[in-house]
Each structure stands twice: as C-alpha cells, then as structure tokens.
N, C-alpha and C positions, 0 to 999 in steps of 0.2 A: 743450700743447694750447691752441688759440686762445681757448676759452671762458673762460679765466681771465685774459685779457689786460686786461680793463677791469673796474673796480669800480663798483658802483652804491651811492650813498650811502643809508644807512638812516636814516630820519627818527627823531627823538626819540620814545621810547616803543615803537618797533617792535623786535622781536627779531631776532637774527642769522640765523635760519632763514627761507628763502623758497622758494617754488615758483612756476614760471611755465610752466604746461602749454600745449602746442600740439597741436591735432588737425586732421586734414585728410583729403582724398580726392584721389586722383591717377588720371588716365586716360592711357594710353600706347598709341601705335601704333608698331610697328617693322616695317620691310619684310623684314628677314632677320636675326632676333635670334640665330640660331645661327651666323651667318657661314659658311654653307655655300657651297661653290663651285658646286655644281649641286643642284637640288632644294630650294632655299631657299623658304620660305613666310613670309608675314607673320603677325604676331600682334598682338592688342590685349589690354590688361589694364586692370582697375580695381583700385586698391589703397587701403587705409586707411593713414594716416600718424599715428604717435603719438610724442610727445616730451615727457618729464616731467622736466625738470632741477630737482633739489633742491639748494639752495646753503646753505652756512654761511659768513658773511662778517664778519670783524672787521678791525681795523686791521693786524694782523700775519699773520693766518691766513685763507686762503680754502680752502673745501672744496666739491666738487661730486660728486654721484652722478647719473647721467643714463641712465635706461632710454629707449630709442627703437627704433623699428622700422617696417617697411613690410610689409604683409600683403596679398597679391594674392587675387583672386577664384578663382584656380586654384592650389592648393598645388603646391609643387615649386620647382626651381631651374633650369628650362629657359630662361627669358628672361634677358637681360642684367641683372644686378643685381636680379632679381625680388624675392624675399623676403629680408629680413634682420632679425635681432634682435640688438640691441647692449645691453650694460650697461657703461657707461663711468664711470670715476671719476677724480678729480684732486684734488690738494691742493697748496697753495703757501704758503711761509713767507718773509717778508721782514723784514730789519732793516737797520741802516745799512751793514753790511759784507757780509752774506750774503743770497743768494737761492737757495732750494731748492724744487724741485717734484717731485711724484711722480704718475705716471699709471698706470692699470691698466684692462684691458678684457677682457670675455668676450663674444665675438662669433660669430654664425653668418651666413655669406654664401653666395653661389653661387660655385663655383669657376670658372664660365664668365665671370664678371665679371673675374676676375684673369688667366685663361689663354686666353680667347677660344676659337677653334675649334681649338686646337693638339692637343686630346686626343680626347675622345669626342663632341663636338658635342651633348652632352646637358646636362652640368653636374651637379655633385653638391654636397652641403652641405660647406662649408668652415668648420670650427670653429677659432677662434683664441683662445688665451689669451696676453695680453701684459702686460708691465710695463716701465716706463721711468722713469728718474730723472735729474735733473741738478742740479748744485750749482755756484754761482758765488761766488767770494770776491774782493772788492776788496782787493788787497794794498797798493797805493800810489795816489796820485792819478792815475797814468798806466797802471797795470798791473792785470790781472785774471787769475785762473786759473779754469778751468772743468773739470768732470768730468761726462761723460755715460755712462750705462749703460742697456742695454736687453736684454730677454729675451722671446722669443716661442716658442710651440709651436703647430703647425698640423696638423690632422688632416682628411683627406678621407674622407667617408662613401661610399666606392665600393662598387659591387656586388661580389659574391664573384668573378665572372669577369672583373673589370676591374682592371688593375694598372699603369696608366701613371703615376699620380700618387703621389708619395712623401711620407708623413708625416715631418715634421722638427721639430727645435728649433734655435733660433739665438739666440746672445747676443753682445753686443758691448760694448766699453768704449772710451772715447776721451778723453784729456786735451787741453786747449787752453790756450795761454798767449797773451794779447793785450796789446799795448803801444801806447799812443797817442803817435804822433809829434807830433801837433798836434791842434787842435780838430776837424779834419776827416779826418785820416789815421790809420789804425790798421793795424798789422801783426799777424799771428797765426801761431803754430806749432801745427799740429794733428797728432795721432797717433790711430791706431785699431787695435784688435785684435778679430777676430770668430771665432767657432767655429760651424760649421754641422755638424749631425749628423742623418742619417736615423734615425728612431725604431727601425727594425729593425736598426740597427748595420751596414748594408752599406756606406755611404759616409760620408765626413767631409771637411770643408774647413776649414783655418785660414787666415785672411787678415790681413795687416798692411799698413798704409799710413802714410806721412808726407807732410804737405802744408805748404806755405807760403801764407799768405793775406794779402790786402790789402783793406781797406775804405776807401772815400772817400765822405764826405758832400759830394756835388756842390753841393747847395744845401739849403735848408730842407726841400724835399720830394723831392729826388732822391738816391738812394743806390746806389752801385756796390760790389758784393762779389765777390771772386774768390779762388780757391784752386787750387793745382795741386801735384802730387807723384807719388809712385811707390807702387804697390801690388803685393803678391805674395801669391798663394794657393797652398797646397800641398794637393792632393787625394789622398785615400786611398780605395781601393776593396777591400773584402774579398770575395774570390771563391775559386774552386777550380780546380785543374788535374787533368786526367785522366792518370794514369800507370799504363799497363797495367791499366786497370779500377779502379784505386784513386783516390779523390778526396782531394787534399791541399789544405788551406787556404793561400792566399797573399794578400799585400797588395800591390796595385799602386799606384804613386805617379805623379802627374803634377803639373805646375805651370802656373799662369796668372800672368803678370806683365805690367806695362805702366803706362801713365800713367793717373792719375785726376785729374779736374779739375771745377771748378764756377765759373760766372760768372753773376751776376744783376744786373739793373738794375730798380729799383723807384721808383715815384712814389706818394707818399701825399699826396693833396690833399683839399680839402673835398668836391668833387663828382666828380673824375676820378682814378682810380687805375690804375696800369699795373705789370705785372710781366712781365719776360722773363728766361728762364734757359736755360742749356745745361750739361749735365753728362755725365760718364762715371764709372761706379762698378760695383762688384761687389755684386749683390743676391741674397738667398735667394729661391728659387722652389719650385715643386712638382716639380722634376726632381731629378736625382741630386746636382748640385753647385751652386755659385754661378753666377749668370748675369751676363755682362758687358753692361751696358746703356748706350747712348748716348741721351740724350733732349734734346728742345727743347720748351720750354713758353712759352706766351704767354697772358696774361690781362688783360683790360681791363674796368673797370666804370665806369659813368657814372650819377650821380644827377641826373636832370633836374629833379625837383621833389619835394615831399613825397609825391606819389602815384606817380611813375614812376621806375624805375631799370632800367638795361640792363647786360648782361654779354656779352662775347665771349671765347671761349677756344679755343686750338688746342694739340694735343699731337702730337708726332712721336717715336716710340720705335723704336729698333733694339736687339734683344736677341740675343746669341749664347748659346744654351742647350745644355746637354748632353742628348742624346736617349737614352732608355733603350731598349735592344734587348730585354732580358729582365730582368724585375724580380723574378721568383720564384726563379730559380736563379742562374745566373751574371749578374753585372752588367756588361754591355758597353755602352759609351756612345760616341756620336759627336756632334759639334757640328752644330747646325742654326740657321739665322737666321730671326728673325721681325721684320716691320716692322708698326707699328701707328700709325694716324693717326686723330685724333678732332677734329672741328671742331664747335663748339657755339655757339648764340646763345640768349640767354634774356632775358626781361623780366618785371618784377613790377609789378602795379598794386595799390597800397594802397587798396583800396576804402574802408575805414575804418581807424582806428588798429589795430584788431584783425583785420580780414578782409583777406587777401591772395590775389590770383589771379596765378599764375605760369605762363608759357608758355615752353617750351624746345624747340628743334629742333636735331638733331645729325646728323652723317654720320660713319660709322666705315668705315675702309678697313684691311684686314689682308692681309699677304702672308707666307708662310712656306714653307720647303722646305730642302733638296731632297727630292722633286721640288717645283717651285714651285706653290703653291696661292694663289689670290687670291680675296677675297670683300669685298663692300661691304654696308652696311646704312644706311638712313635712318630717322629716327624723330622723333616729336613727342609732347610730353606737356603736359597741362594740369593744374595743381594748384590746389585751393582749400583754404586753411588758415585756422584761427582761433587766434590767440594770446590766451590769457586774461591778465588783469591779474595782476601779481606779488603774491602774498599773503605777508605776513611773519608770523612766529610768534615 
C-alpha cells in the first residue's frame, strides 16, 4: 500500500506513535448514477469524510491502522461509490537484505461501484475481507527474489429474491525472480497461481500463468516496465442432470487460456507526473468464474504551486464475464462483454496548509450485452477537508 512508501522523521523526544486525522464534507451531483439506458434520473448527495490514520514508525518497522469512510445524507448504496466504511492496516519491515510487508482490510462498499449497471441497477452492500503479503530478498548484487500472496472474501448483501451476484473467496500466490543486466536494465521471471471459489460451492476456477518481464530506467525520471506470458484457467461447475425424474450431481469443466501482458510508462518528477499502462489479465468478480479484462489507464498530475495542483485520468476497460442464467438451481453460464470508460479531471486548492478545497468532474460511459445496452453519466463534486497536524505520542 502506498501509504507506507514514505517515512516521516520523528523529532527527538517524540514517541513512535502518531495520528494525523482528516475530516471533510463532500457535495456531489451525478446525471445518471445508476447508468440506466432509459429512465435515468439525476441525484445529488452531501457526504461526510473521515480519515484517522494511526502510525507506529521506527527505523526498521512501520505500522499503520487506518479507519476511514464516507457517509451520505441518504443511507444506502444506490449512488456510485456512495457510502463506504474501511478499516485498513499495514506493516512493513526492512533490513539490509530483506523487505517484508503485510496489508489487511475489512471494507464495506457499494456493489454498484464495482459492477456498474450490469445487475440490478440498485446496488447492494459489498463486504470484503482481504489480506496480502510480500517479501523481497536481495540474493546478490544483481539479483532479487520476491514472493507475493493475497487472500480475499467478498459477500454481497442481496435481497432474498435477488440472486445475480455470487459470494466468493479468492487467493493467489506468485514468485518473481529479478536480475539486473545493467544499472538501467532488469529482466524478470514471474509466476502466479490463483484459486477462485464461490462460497456456495457451485463454481471454482484455478488459474496459472508464467510471464517474462523487462524493466528499463529510461532516465532519472522515466521508467518503462513490461511483461508478457501465458495464462490458463480451469473452471469447474457443480450442477445436476435430470435422468427420468432423478437428479444426479455432475461436474462440468471448461478452460480459459491465452495471453496475459502488462506494459507501463511512468514519469516521476518534482511537479509533473505521468503514468500510462495497458494490461490483459484474469480477475475475480461477482459472477461465476474469473473475468478476462483488457484495460488502458492514463494518469497525469501537475503541481503548479504550493496552493494549486491538477490531475487528469482516463480508464478504458473491456471485460468478458460469465453470465449466470440460474443461480439457485442449475448453474448455466454464457459469456457477455462489457465496456467501461471513465474520464476525470480534478484540481485542489490548498487554502491553508490544513484546509483544502477539491473539485472533480467526470464522465462515465458503459456498454454491455448481448443485447447491447449503453448508458452514460456525468458528475461533479466539491470537497472541503481539513487535515489536522500530526500528533506524536
């Protein structure tokens, strides 16, 4: 997690514990928050923002626990990303040869934020428990080995008469070997294994991939990272066949295989930052199996002065998802495609070192089918937040 990336020096006499709370209020207008093809209507919201990061920081160990949330004036999960409550934690350990980190979270979000208008156009609570860990060991002056592992469990708080979303758990593990050819060039060998299971035991997917990666430091501020390889997923579906009035359990199998890849170009400067990436991967979703996703991402930030900074982002996503025909009895699935685009512009005015006014405008476009359904939505939000001075204990 990025919030452990930088350390803040602790003055003499101050303890390793610190807290830096932030409180705010947000107003939002959205023209079609449910992404309805017909009958869409606008919504406006007022929300309270809370962020309470508590840190423990020493030379070798960093620890963070971070309660944060957004609470709207109208309870529920109907608007995009409306309410959320997160409790996140992270720890990081460093020495001369090893770097290890652990992250965990207990979160509640809106399913509509993750799945758009693909299901009920209403949105339900999406509860997520997650844990991830990574360990890096420097073996020689030129080589490193890394091991990443992650686990998550997702539950959708659906009404009793609605059964389109599937609760699931997913865990993955992936080793990486990196070797520096020179000061600027590094090659990598990446492997991964993942297991996706619906919590009711009806479906399961196991996925494996092997990729070869290459990283080049183009200059002091420009970095190019690429990887490409082969992925294979084996899907299992537990269902029943009717034989003269008797139901017999059977397991149906199918496979997904093909190319997976990632390429990114980043610029990290004093005032101007740029990130562009393209990728194809298998991802867990709220449907029966893994989703094959192609994505393009662009992000630009510019710090004009101590008071003003700006950001522009664009996301294009194409996902091939398994569609559930019946989720209560027989699991019959067929693939359907969704396309999602999100263009956003934002700026921050640092009124004082503690007070910040943020404005963000975005436009969302979504298309899915068959049959083809298209919807768009435009929105604008204004946030006022106050960050309190960090207190050490």
